[in-house]
C-alpha positions as CSV (number, residue, x, y, z in Angstrom):
1,M,122.1,102.1,66.4
2,K,121.9,99.5,69.2
3,S,125.2,99.6,70.3
4,F,125.3,103.1,70.0
5,I,122.0,103.2,72.2
6,L,123.8,100.9,74.9
7,F,127.2,102.5,74.7
8,S,125.5,105.8,75.4
9,L,123.4,104.4,78.4
10,I,126.5,102.5,79.7
11,A,128.1,106.0,79.7
12,I,125.1,107.9,81.5
13,I,124.9,105.1,84.1
14,H,128.7,105.1,85.0
15,S,128.4,108.9,85.5
16,I,126.1,108.4,87.8
17,S,128.1,105.4,89.7
18,I,130.8,107.8,90.2
19,A,129.1,111.2,91.2
20,Q,128.7,111.6,94.7
21,G,125.0,110.7,94.5
22,V,121.9,111.7,93.8
23,S,118.7,113.5,95.4
24,A,114.8,112.4,95.9
25,G,114.3,115.0,93.3
26,Q,116.6,113.5,90.4
27,I,115.5,110.3,91.4
28,L,111.9,112.0,90.7
29,N,113.0,113.3,87.8
30,R,114.3,110.3,86.4
31,Y,111.1,109.2,87.1
32,M,109.4,111.9,84.7
33,V,111.5,110.7,82.3
34,V,109.7,107.4,82.0
35,K,106.2,109.2,82.2
36,E,106.7,111.2,79.4
37,A,108.5,108.0,77.4
38,L,105.4,106.2,78.1
39,S,102.9,109.5,77.2
40,E,104.9,109.1,74.0
41,G,104.3,105.6,73.5
42,N,107.7,104.6,73.2
43,Y,108.9,101.4,75.4
44,V,112.5,102.2,74.1
45,Q,113.2,105.4,75.8
46,A,111.1,103.9,78.7
47,N,113.3,101.3,79.2
48,Q,116.5,103.6,79.2
49,A,114.7,106.0,81.4
50,G,113.8,102.8,83.8
51,A,117.6,101.9,83.7
52,L,118.9,105.0,84.6
53,L,116.2,105.3,87.6
54,K,117.7,102.1,88.7
55,A,120.9,103.2,88.4
56,A,120.0,106.5,90.5
57,L,118.9,104.3,93.5
58,F,122.4,102.6,93.7
59,V,124.2,106.1,94.7
60,Y,120.8,108.0,96.4
61,D,122.7,110.5,98.8
62,D,120.1,110.8,101.7
63,S,119.8,114.4,103.2
64,S,117.5,114.0,106.3
65,E,116.8,110.6,108.6
66,T,113.1,111.4,107.3
67,E,114.3,111.0,103.9
68,K,116.4,108.3,104.4
69,T,114.0,106.1,106.3
70,A,111.1,106.6,103.6
71,F,114.0,105.7,101.0
72,L,114.4,102.3,103.0
73,E,111.2,101.7,103.3
74,N,110.3,102.2,99.4
75,V,113.5,101.3,97.7
76,S,113.1,97.4,97.2
77,E,109.4,98.5,95.5
78,M,111.6,101.2,93.2
79,Y,113.9,99.1,92.6
80,K,111.5,95.9,91.3
81,Y,109.3,98.1,89.3
82,A,112.1,100.4,87.6
83,S,113.9,96.7,86.6
84,K,110.7,95.4,85.2
85,I,110.1,99.0,82.8
86,S,113.8,98.6,82.0
87,S,113.5,95.3,80.6
88,S,110.5,94.7,79.3
89,S,109.5,95.4,75.3
90,D,105.9,95.0,76.1
91,L,104.0,98.8,76.7
92,N,101.2,97.4,78.8
93,E,103.6,95.4,81.0
94,I,105.7,98.9,81.2
95,R,102.3,100.9,82.1
96,N,101.6,97.8,84.7
97,A,105.0,98.4,86.6
98,F,105.0,102.4,86.3
99,A,101.4,102.3,87.9
100,K,103.2,100.0,90.8
101,L,106.4,102.4,90.9
102,T,104.2,104.9,91.3
103,P,103.3,104.9,95.2
104,A,106.4,103.8,96.1
105,V,108.4,107.1,94.3
106,W,105.5,109.2,96.0
107,N,106.2,108.0,99.3
108,F,110.0,108.4,98.8
109,V,110.0,111.9,97.3
110,S,107.0,113.3,99.2
111,S,109.0,113.1,102.8
112,S,112.4,114.7,101.7
113,P,112.3,117.9,103.1
114,A,113.5,119.6,99.9
115,F,110.3,118.1,98.0
116,N,108.4,120.5,96.3
117,L,104.6,120.8,96.1
118,N,104.3,122.1,92.9
119,Y,103.8,118.5,92.0
120,N,100.6,117.0,91.2
121,Y,99.0,113.4,92.2
122,L,97.0,112.5,89.2
123,Y,94.4,109.0,89.0
124,C,93.5,107.1,85.7
125,T,89.9,105.9,86.7
126,M,90.0,103.9,83.5
127,Q,93.4,101.8,84.7
128,K,92.8,102.5,88.4
129,A,96.7,104.0,88.3
130,Y,98.1,107.2,89.7
131,W,100.6,108.9,88.2
132,I,102.8,112.2,89.2
133,D,103.4,115.4,87.4
134,Y,104.5,118.9,87.4
135,D,101.6,120.2,86.4
136,S,97.6,120.4,86.5
137,S,97.5,119.4,82.7
138,V,96.4,115.9,82.3
139,I,99.1,113.8,80.4
140,N,97.9,110.2,80.9
141,P,100.8,107.8,80.6
142,Y,99.0,104.8,81.0
143,V,96.6,105.3,77.9
144,D,97.3,106.1,73.9
145,K,97.5,109.6,72.6
146,S,93.9,109.6,71.4
147,M,92.7,109.3,75.7
148,Q,95.7,111.1,77.2
149,E,93.4,113.9,78.7
150,C,91.4,111.1,80.7
151,G,92.7,111.3,84.5
152,V,91.8,113.3,87.6
153,I,93.9,115.3,90.0
154,R,94.1,113.9,93.5
155,N,95.3,115.8,97.0
156,L,99.0,116.0,97.0
157,N,98.7,114.7,100.9
158,V,96.8,111.8,99.9
159,L,98.1,108.1,98.5
160,Q,95.4,105.6,98.5
């Protein structure tokens, strides 16, 4: 089973690498897959999603000068924490890396002219960490399922 998952992951990464490139929105979508895996408490899926996010950073195709600048300013942080997410088997370590990944992803994708401002920037007061989500329902990726409704929606234009 592990070899099948590894083969599938390699095939997906390869298909990303031969593509023309990925957009800021596609990088955000890969981030969201990591968030969903953490919300489920599934470190294996978080590892796989982190690997796909890391691979996407290699084939990013900028669409504007502003977006390119933001990518260059944030890519090392995004890569560093996507790497940690993809390699750790400890859910708390993955969540800590995700907390550090989030501001870099937010700074990058929010600079994109194509960025859809229907995303929310949420804050976990217990973990003192942010995350990005599609809608206003709170599903906190930093805590177990019994506490997932804990979180505060922050202003989309403010990143502290």
